C-alpha positions in Angstrom: -53.9 207.5 10.4 -51.7 204.7 9.2 -53.4 202.4 6.7 -52.7 199.5 4.3 -54.8 198.7 1.2 -55.3 195.4 -0.6 -57.9 194.3 -3.2 -60.0 197.4 -2.3 -60.0 196.7 1.4 -58.3 199.2 3.8 -57.0 198.4 7.3 -56.1 200.9 10.1 -52.8 200.1 11.7 -51.9 200.9 15.3 -49.0 200.1 17.6 -49.7 198.1 20.8 -47.1 199.4 23.2 -48.0 196.8 25.9 -47.4 193.8 23.6 -44.9 195.6 21.3 -46.8 194.6 18.1 -48.5 196.2 15.2 -52.3 195.6 15.0 -54.6 196.1 12.1 -58.3 196.0 11.5 -60.2 196.1 8.3 -62.3 199.3 7.9 -65.6 199.9 6.3 -67.2 196.5 6.7 -69.5 195.1 9.4 -67.4 191.9 9.8 -64.6 192.3 12.4 -61.3 191.3 11.0 -58.1 191.9 13.0 -54.5 190.8 12.4 -51.1 191.5 14.0 -47.4 191.2 13.4 -44.0 192.2 14.9 -42.8 194.2 11.9 -44.1 196.0 8.8 -43.1 193.4 6.2 -44.8 190.7 8.2 -47.8 193.0 8.8 -48.3 193.5 5.0 -48.2 189.7 4.6 -50.7 188.9 7.3 -53.0 191.7 6.2 -53.1 190.2 2.7 -53.7 186.8 4.2 -56.5 188.2 6.3 -58.2 189.6 3.2 -57.8 186.4 1.3 -59.1 184.3 4.3 -62.1 186.6 4.5 -62.9 186.3 0.8 -62.4 182.5 1.0 -64.6 182.2 4.1 -67.4 184.2 2.4 -67.2 182.0 -0.7 -67.3 178.8 1.4 -70.5 179.8 3.2 -72.1 181.4 0.1 -72.0 184.9 1.4 -71.2 188.0 -0.7 -68.1 189.7 0.7 -68.9 193.1 2.0 -67.6 196.0 -0.2 -66.1 199.0 1.5 -68.0 201.6 -0.5 -70.5 201.6 -3.4 -69.6 205.1 -4.7 -73.1 206.3 -3.8 -73.4 208.8 -1.0 -76.7 210.1 0.4 -76.5 213.1 2.8 -78.9 215.0 4.9 -77.7 218.5 5.4 -79.4 221.8 6.4 -81.1 223.5 3.5 -78.9 226.6 3.8 -75.7 224.4 3.3 -77.4 222.6 0.4 -78.2 226.0 -1.2 -74.7 227.3 -0.6 -73.2 224.2 -2.1 -75.4 224.5 -5.2 -74.3 228.1 -5.6 -70.6 227.2 -5.2 -71.0 224.4 -7.8 -72.8 226.5 -10.3 -70.2 229.3 -9.8 -67.5 226.8 -10.6 -69.3 225.7 -13.7 -69.9 222.2 -12.3 -72.8 220.0 -11.2 -73.3 219.6 -7.5 -72.1 216.0 -7.8 -68.8 217.0 -9.6 -68.2 219.8 -7.1 -69.0 217.7 -4.0 -66.7 214.9 -5.3 -63.8 217.4 -5.7 -64.4 218.9 -2.3 -64.6 215.5 -0.6 -61.5 214.4 -2.5 -59.5 217.4 -1.2 -60.8 216.7 2.4 -59.7 213.1 2.5 
């Protein structure tokens, strides 16, 4: 996946073959924010403008801008996977949180 990041916001970038443009959309927030450009340098510029416009619009209406992730993750997993993860973490001499952070970090 092609992405851009600015001020903690990430956008997915795709190429629209029909219109011959690059299209981006902010990820990880409920608000829908799209932008587009003809080339990569212009795309970076309009992406940053889109983030700035979003932050300004939120401030104008008194709304807190959505954050992409809090750093807290709650999972519901089968007990046997939970147990296997606990054993793997303890075997590595780590807490389950430390171990899971490392595993998720390698996966992404």
